[in-house]
C-alpha positions in Angstrom: 77.3 52.3 17.5 74.1 54.3 17.5 70.7 53.3 19.0 69.1 53.1 15.6 71.7 50.7 14.2 71.2 48.4 17.2 67.5 48.4 16.7 67.7 47.6 13.0 70.0 44.6 13.7 67.7 43.4 16.4 64.7 43.6 14.0 66.8 41.7 11.3 67.7 39.0 13.8 64.1 38.6 15.0 63.0 38.3 11.4 65.6 35.7 10.7 64.6 33.7 13.8 60.9 33.8 12.8 61.7 32.6 9.2 63.9 29.8 10.6 61.0 28.6 12.8 58.6 28.7 9.8 60.9 26.7 7.6 61.4 24.2 10.4 57.6 23.7 10.8 57.2 23.3 7.0 59.9 20.6 7.1 58.0 18.9 10.0 54.7 19.1 8.0 56.1 17.6 4.8 55.8 14.0 6.0 52.2 14.6 7.2 51.3 16.2 3.8 52.7 13.3 2.0 51.0 10.8 4.2 47.6 12.6 3.7 48.2 12.6 -0.1 48.8 8.9 -0.1 45.6 8.3 2.0 43.5 10.4 -0.5 45.0 8.5 -3.5 44.3 5.1 -1.9 40.7 6.2 -1.1 40.1 7.3 -4.7 41.7 4.1 -6.0 39.5 2.0 -3.7 36.4 3.8 -4.8 37.3 3.4 -8.5 37.9 -0.3 -8.1 34.6 -0.7 -6.2 32.6 1.0 -8.9 34.3 -1.2 -11.6 33.4 -4.2 -9.7 29.8 -3.2 -9.3 29.5 -2.5 -13.0 30.9 -5.9 -13.7 28.3 -7.5 -11.4 25.6 -5.5 -13.1 26.8 -6.6 -16.6 27.0 -10.3 -15.4 23.5 -10.1 -14.1 22.1 -8.5 -17.3 23.9 -11.3 -19.3 22.4 -13.9 -17.1 18.9 -12.5 -17.4 19.3 -12.3 -21.2 20.4 -15.9 -21.4 17.5 -17.1 -19.2 15.0 -15.2 -21.4 16.5 -16.7 -24.6 16.2 -20.2 -23.0 12.5 -19.5 -22.1 11.8 -18.4 -25.7 13.4 -21.5 -27.2 11.7 -23.9 -24.8 8.6 -25.7 -26.0 6.5 -24.4 -23.1 7.0 -20.8 -24.3 6.0 -21.8 -27.8 3.0 -23.5 -26.5 1.9 -20.5 -24.5 2.4 -18.4 -27.6 0.2 -20.7 -29.7 -2.5 -20.6 -27.0 -2.5 -16.8 -26.8 -2.8 -16.7 -30.6 -5.7 -19.1 -30.5 -7.5 -17.0 -27.8 -6.8 -13.8 -29.8 -8.3 -15.5 -32.9 -11.4 -16.4 -31.0 -11.8 -13.0 -29.6 -11.4 -11.4 -33.0 -14.2 -13.7 -34.2 -16.5 -12.0 -31.8 -15.5 -8.5 -33.0 -17.8 -6.7 -35.5 -16.4 -6.8 -39.0 -16.9 -4.7 -42.0 -15.0 -3.5 -45.1 -15.4 0.2 -44.2 -16.3 2.3 -41.2 -19.6 3.3 -42.9 -20.7 -0.2 -43.5 -19.8 -1.2 -39.9 -22.0 1.7 -38.5 -24.8 0.9 -40.8 -24.8 -2.8 -40.0 -24.9 -2.1 -36.3 -27.7 0.5 -36.7 -29.7 -2.0 -38.8 -29.3 -4.8 -36.3 -30.6 -2.6 -33.5 -33.5 -1.2 -35.5 -34.6 -4.8 -36.5 -34.7 -5.9 -32.9 -36.5 -2.8 -31.6 -39.1 -2.5 -34.5 -39.9 -6.2 -34.4 -42.3 -5.4 -31.5 -43.7 -2.3 -33.1 -41.6 0.2 -31.3 -39.9 2.9 -33.4 -36.7 4.3 -32.0 -36.4 8.1 -31.9 -32.7 8.1 -32.4 -29.9 5.7 -33.1 -26.5 7.5 -33.4 -23.3 5.6 -33.9 -19.9 6.9 -32.6 -16.5 5.3 -33.0 -13.3 5.7 -31.0 -9.9 4.1 -31.1 -9.2 1.5 -28.5 -5.5 2.2 -28.3 -4.1 5.7 -27.3 -3.0 8.0 -30.0 0.6 7.8 -28.8 0.6 4.0 -29.4 2.1 3.8 -32.9 2.6 0.1 -33.0 1.2 -1.2 -36.2 1.4 -4.9 -35.1 0.0 -4.6 -31.6 -2.8 -6.9 -30.4 -5.4 -4.2 -30.8 -4.1 -2.7 -34.0 -7.1 -1.7 -36.2 -9.7 -2.3 -33.4 -12.2 0.5 -32.6 -15.0 0.8 -30.0 -18.3 1.5 -31.8 -21.1 2.8 -29.6 -24.7 3.1 -30.6 -26.6 5.8 -28.6 -30.3 4.8 -28.6 -33.3 6.8 -27.6 -36.6 5.0 -27.8 -40.1 4.9 -26.2 -40.2 3.0 -22.9 -41.7 -0.4 -23.8 -40.6 -3.1 -21.2 -41.1 -6.0 -23.7 -39.0 -4.2 -26.4 -36.3 -3.4 -23.9 -36.0 -7.0 -22.6 -36.0 -8.4 -26.1 -33.0 -6.0 -27.1 -31.1 -6.9 -23.9 -31.6 -10.6 -24.4 -30.6 -10.5 -28.0 -27.5 -8.4 -27.1 -26.5 -11.0 -24.5 -26.9 -14.0 -26.8 -25.5 -12.5 -29.9 -22.4 -14.0 -31.5 -20.7 -10.7 -31.5 -19.6 -8.8 -28.4 -22.3 -6.3 -27.4 -22.0 -4.5 -24.1 -24.6 -2.2 -22.5 -22.6 0.8 -21.2 -25.4 2.9 -20.0 -29.2 2.4 -19.5 -31.5 5.2 -18.2 -35.2 5.3 -18.1 -36.9 8.8 -18.1 -40.3 8.6 -16.5 -43.3 10.8 -17.3 -46.1 11.0 -19.7 -43.9 10.0 -22.6 -41.4 7.7 -20.8 -38.2 7.2 -22.7 -35.2 4.7 -22.7 -31.7 6.1 -23.3 -28.9 3.5 -23.5 -25.5 3.1 -25.0 -24.6 -0.3 -26.6 -21.0 -0.9 -27.6 -19.1 -3.4 -29.7 -15.6 -3.7 -31.1 -15.0 -3.4 -34.9 -12.0 -4.5 -36.8 -11.4 -2.2 -39.8 -8.8 -2.4 -42.7 -6.0 0.1 -42.4 -7.4 2.2 -45.2 -10.7 2.7 -43.5 -9.6 3.6 -40.0 
């Protein structure tokens, strides 16, 4: 038997021994792999069950809140509060400026101011009316509590006469409609002037907004 043949058989035997050892290790690892697979499966199952239970609790809580809200709506106290809010809303609307059109609303506010100012012999230099929506442009609710309400502001410039100024402020404070002085500025000098903004709220029909 030659040396080369002996070396080849030795290599084959070594390879066979190595393969047998690997197969033996795989056989030993199989139970561990199976156990690990079972553990992972149980963990996923437990997580799924926990999520399902939490969703069930959330659903129960939502149903309970809905039932409580329906009960409050059906109770007399809720109806009483709704009636009270409607009454207050009606009283508030009674103090809003009213007109059939935007032009008539602006004209009536300007006329009211001119009459108060000119009553004491003072002629205003400027009375300019501006209007702006109370609700944001993104609020598309047609039945909201402020639907159709606009803020109407009169920008007044007039000679500084203390008696006329006091009379206008007193009339605004006691007037049946809401009148708010937003800004009041007195410019001194030889020809002293008063600049003030007086605002009210006007309810306009939908076709005139």
